[in-house]
C-alpha positions, 0 to 999 in steps of 0.5 A: 250937863254934857260939859260937866260930864266931859270934864269929870270924864277927862279928869277921871273923877273916880281915880281922883277920889281914889287918890284922895282916899288913899292918902287919907287912909295912909294918914288915918289908918297907918300914921295916926294910930302908929303915932298915938301908940307911941304917944306922938302927934302928927305935925301936919295940921288937918288943913295942911294935909287937906291942901297936900291931898288937894295939890296931888289931886290937881297934878293928877287931874292935869296929868290925865288931861294932858294924856288925852290931849296927846292921845287924841289920834290914837283914841280915835282908833281905840275908843272913838266914843270916849273922846272928850278933848277935841270934841267937848273941850277944845285942845287949846283950852285943854293945854292951858288948863293943864298948865293952870292945874299943874301951877295950882298943884305945885304952889299949894304943895310948896305952901304946905312944904314951906309951912312945915319947914321943909320946902324941899318936899315941893320937888315931889310935885315937880317930879310928878308934873314932869313925869306925867308930861313926858309920859304923855309926850314921849315915854308912853310909846316906848317899851316898859319905861312908860308903864314904869313911870306911871306906876311910880307916879301911882306908888308915890300917892301913898308914899307922899304921905310918908315923905311929908309926915315922917320928916315933919315928925323928925323935924319936931321930935328929934332935937327933943329926943336927942336932948333927953338922951344926952342929959335925962336928969336935967331935961325939963319935965314938960319935954319928957311928957311931950315925947311920951312914955313909950319912948321914955323907957328907962331901959332903952335909949329914946333915940333907939325907940324913935328909930324903931318907930320911924322904921316901922312906920316907913315900912308900913307905908312902903308896903302899900306903895309897893302893892300900888306899884305892882298892881298899877304896872300890871294894869298898865300892861293890860290897858296896852293890850286893850289899845293894841290896835291904835298903838300899833297904827302909830308905831308905839312899842308897848309890851303887847306889840313887841312881845305879842298878846300871849307873852303879855298875858304870861308877864301880867300873870307872873306879876299877879303871882308875885303880888299874891306870894308877897302878900301871903309871905308878909301875912305869915311873917309879920301880920299873923293875926286872924283878921289879916289872914281872913282879909288876905285869903278871903278878899285880896287873893281871890280878887287877884286870881280873878283879875289874872284869870280875866286877863288870861281869858281876854281875847279882845279889847272889851276883855282886857278892859274888863280885866283892867277894871278888876285890877283897879278894884283889887287895888282899892281893896288892898288900900282899904286894908288900912282901915283894918290896920288902924284897929290892929295898930291901935290894939283894938282888934 
């Protein structure tokens, strides 16, 4: 049981579950209802999407493992009771397992990319693999760049869905839409039905309608990615504040070490205020329904304020760790808005 618990700990099983949940929420909460409203269908099968999620989870697990591998000396100071690599898992096993996980993740991603006719998308996995490796070996100890890289990797989780799904839709539907737009009268009725009446309005070029659909879908998922990036960035800074003792011993140049704890709290608070401002602005400008208003005002904003206050009040490792946990909870609540978005987009709410 100890070894199983050790692997679940080193792989951050809860985080991997959040990654899988996020990707499925983007597919079922945003993309699927958007496509259905326009009478279009996702061109990635459920099996291939499952494999895509699995590939990202494998790469993330490898990233967590290699991070613990290179952080062993620092973790002996910051969190000696939580050390797994070098204690329950041998270091040579950890490094080999990292290669295996990355290889499996990449080849599954390549298979999905090749299957949908867009093999170039596998470079997303290569980017994640090398980013997480160099983050652990080098950039984590440098000012800001480490926080930026890991936040970009987190933001890529929901955005990967768009990077796969939207080009697949384009690859399938674009030639048919162009053919219809060029010669409506001569196009086979079967193709017209396949495209959908929403894109077939006689007073609008279907290419324009499809461009609007693609743009709006892209903006929806981009908004979730931006939210994930900002919350992750603030969380990474908060975690650096919790680990300041070990990082300082090994001469890391994190924000808390370079600018001090007080200024770190100010920086994190500014990020939280920025997120709150963007959420309220988006709600007031684009999502004026009562359910989004309640979700933002009653759930999201109070949780973000709670995370900000917890960060400001933190004065030791435990305090900053608690603030980081609250930040993660706020991130999950934000991603879960996709459930409500599904009903709003579908016109059911």
